[in-house]
Residue, then its C-alpha position, 0 to 999 in steps of 0.5 A: m315500771s312498764t308503760r301500756i299503750i294501746r294503738d289502733i292500726p288501720f290497714n290499707r292495701v287490704e281488700g275490705d276494712l281491717e283494724v288491729s288494736i295492739e297493746y304495747s308494753d316494755g317495747r313489745v306487743s303484749d296483746a292484740w285484737s283483730a276486727g273486721t269493721l265492714y258489714r256485708g250480706f252474702e250468706n243471708l242474701m243467698k237465702g231463697r234464691g235458685a239453686l244455681d244462683g251461688l255460681v253467679m253471686t258468690p264470686r262477687i264476695c271477693g274481687i281478688c279470688s273470685t274463681t276460688h269462691l266460684s270453685a267452692a260453690a260449684r263443688a257444693l252443688d257437685a256434692i248435693a247432685g252426687l256427680t263425678l266430673p269428667d277429667n277434662a272438666v277437672r283440668v279446666r277447673n283446676v288450671a283456672l283456679m291455679t292461675e289465680h293462685v300464682q298471680s296473686d301469690v306474686r302480686h301480694a309479695v311484691l305489691m302488698y308485702m315488700a312495699d313496706f321494705a321501702h317504708p322510711a321506717h327501714s331507711s337505716h337498713p343496708l338494702y334500703a336503697e335497693a328496696l326503694r328501687r324495686y318496691a316504691p309504690a307505683a314506680g319500683s321496677s319490680v312493681i311494674d314488672v309484676v303488674r305487667e306479668t300477672k295481668r298477662v297470666l290472668e288472660v288464662i282465666a278469661i280464655l277458659g272462663g270468659q272473663w276475670p274476675h267474677s266468672s261463672f263458667m263452672v256448673p254442676g258436674g263440670i264446665a259450661f263450655a269446652p275451650s277450643q284447641a286454639d284456646v288451650v294452645q294460647c293458654q299453654q303459651i301464656v303459662g309457659a311465658y309466665r313460668s319463664w319470667y317467674e324462674r328468671r325474676v322471682l326465683g333466679c333459677p329453674i323450678e327444678r333447682w328450687r325443688e332441691v332446696d329441702s332444708r334450712a342449710a340448703l336454703d342458705a347454700w342456695l342463697a349463696e350459690n350465685p348472684a342470680h339467686r341473691d338478686s331474685e325476689v326470693g333472694f332479696l326477700l330473704r336478705f332484706g327480711r333477715e337483716a330486718g329481723l322478720d325471721a324472728i317475729g310472727a311465730g303464731l299458733n303452730a297449728f295448721l289447716s288445709y282442706g285439700s284442693l285440686d283433684l287429680p283427674g282419673e288419668t293424669a301424669v301429675l303425681a301426688p301422695t293423695r288424689q289431690l295436688v294439695a293434701a288435706g290435713f291438720a297439723r300440730g307442728t309437723a305432726v299431721a293428722d287426717f282432716d275431718t269436716a265434722h271438727i269445724s265449728e264457728d264461735v261468735s262469742h266475740s263477734w257482732y252476732r246472736d250467740r247460738g252457741t258453737l255450731h258446725p257451719a252446716v247448721g250455722e246461723t248468721e244473725p247480726y247483733a250490733s252491740g257496739q263497744q259494749g260487752q266482749a264483741y269486737s269484730w264482724v268476723k266469726a271465730p272458726r275453730y278446728d277441734g277447738h283449736a285456732v289454726e293458721t291456713g294458707p301456703l305455709a300450712e299447705g307446705v307443712i301438710n303436703g310434706q314439703a321438706l324445706f318447710v317441714d324442716i323450718v317448722g320442725a325447728g321451731q322457726v316459724s315467722a313472718l318471713t317463713r310465711q312469706l317465703a312459702r307464698l312466694t314460692r308456692p308457684t313452683t308446685l302449681l306451674p308444672a301441674m298447670q302445664t301438664w294439665l293443659q297438655e293433657l287437655l289438648a291431647a283429650h280435646g273433644a272429650p266430655i266436659i260435663a256429667g249430669d243434666g244440670n239439675v240440682p236436687d234437694g239436699e245438703g253439700a259442702g265445697l271445700v278448696q284451698a283458696t289463695r289465702g288458705a281454707l275456703g268452704h261453702w255449706v249449702r242446703i237446697e229445699n224445694g229447688r231453692i237455697a234454704r241455707y248458705q254459710v261461708i268460712t273463708p281463709t281470713a276468717w280462720n286467720g283474722s278471727p277474734r277470740d273464742a269463748r275460752g279467750l283463745r286468740g285468732a292466728w294473727e292476733q297470737a302471731v303479733i304477740g311479742t313483736p318488738v316495736a320501735d315506734p308505737d306511733n308507727p308499728i310497722e313490725a306488727g304490720h309485717v307480721i299481719r300482712s304475712f297472712d295476706p289479709c282479705l277482709v272483704c271475704a270475712v264479714h257478713s251482713v243481713r237482708r233487711r225485712 
């Protein structure tokens, strides 16, 4: 006879408050409920403020991905004003956003994810002693190295945007000030040094060699090729993760979403299949369809909000209704859906939709896992760093070219700012009336990945991904933690509040 046990898993190392309850039966997770427990106020706090206030306030939604929120807020105003950015403004915005991505990807892997490799629950693992040496919190060699190097690369945003986090240098039609030639050269040096470190320590090979890894067989060959590959952070992730069974858990929904991001300047040496470095699309498995913003909706049937039905964010409402534990609501996170589907967003989704051969091969073979998801995140900088270097060189060559279009005024109207944040699809939907914000709605990546059920009972991405995960100790379900952390949760971005009248 099976035994049903329900356990709450409070997640530390997450910005914001996340609590996941799992039902454990016959040694495996049989059900899960993901709850955002923190109550905040940005969408309603924006109402009635000046049209430009989102550029200052929304970067405060998150201290990890503040540049991404600034990007989304600025793009929404660009759309309302009908402005096309000058090439140098596109380059500066892109480089700043990519800097935030490349530091966060590595920080999450080493400081948040692989920290669990040093947990006593893995003490019988043959690589446990090495994991302790690398990832012991605040002491491991990799931890110290990553903190030092990612801190340095963030100086790029401080140079281009004045500060990090919470900079506000993006304005409607471009950027507020042009970096000097000396500033750009300094950024080149910082990014070049970070790339050299990333290749040496994280990849164990040049980026060009990694890009040749185009299948599961090629990945195995790369891992066996030389000690530098095996001893790199990517190599250790693969060796430890496979031995720990992380390649067999966390499959999830097999549905992926990318809004697209990083527009190409009109004149650039960076090549991409579309006019964005990161393509937009919706995929079921590896079958990719065009992205259509009209298919986005939010369901609040299981969230603590007044239920006005399933709404597109352009007409959405954020009306908190704290019903407590009664009824079916259990989270402050809404449930975004794409054409009725719960989806996964983030680096793996980008890899599939961008047609990266390795991840298309893995997903096509039905081998999505927590390990796959983390591999996609840790290797995403191989796409971003070369483009960053190219755009900085082009910025230097085009020094003195325009950095802004328009007169800085934002007319009344509606617009959306859609980007790919570090954790996936981020959108800001804005309406301006009489020069002030009449509506502001935000859907974050963690709202997609960490959503509760919808009216049809469909689970969100990581609620579904954790189902079937074997758990050795129900009082310490570290295996379930591996699955959920592979999505890089950031609950501070996913929850809402209201201004008291």
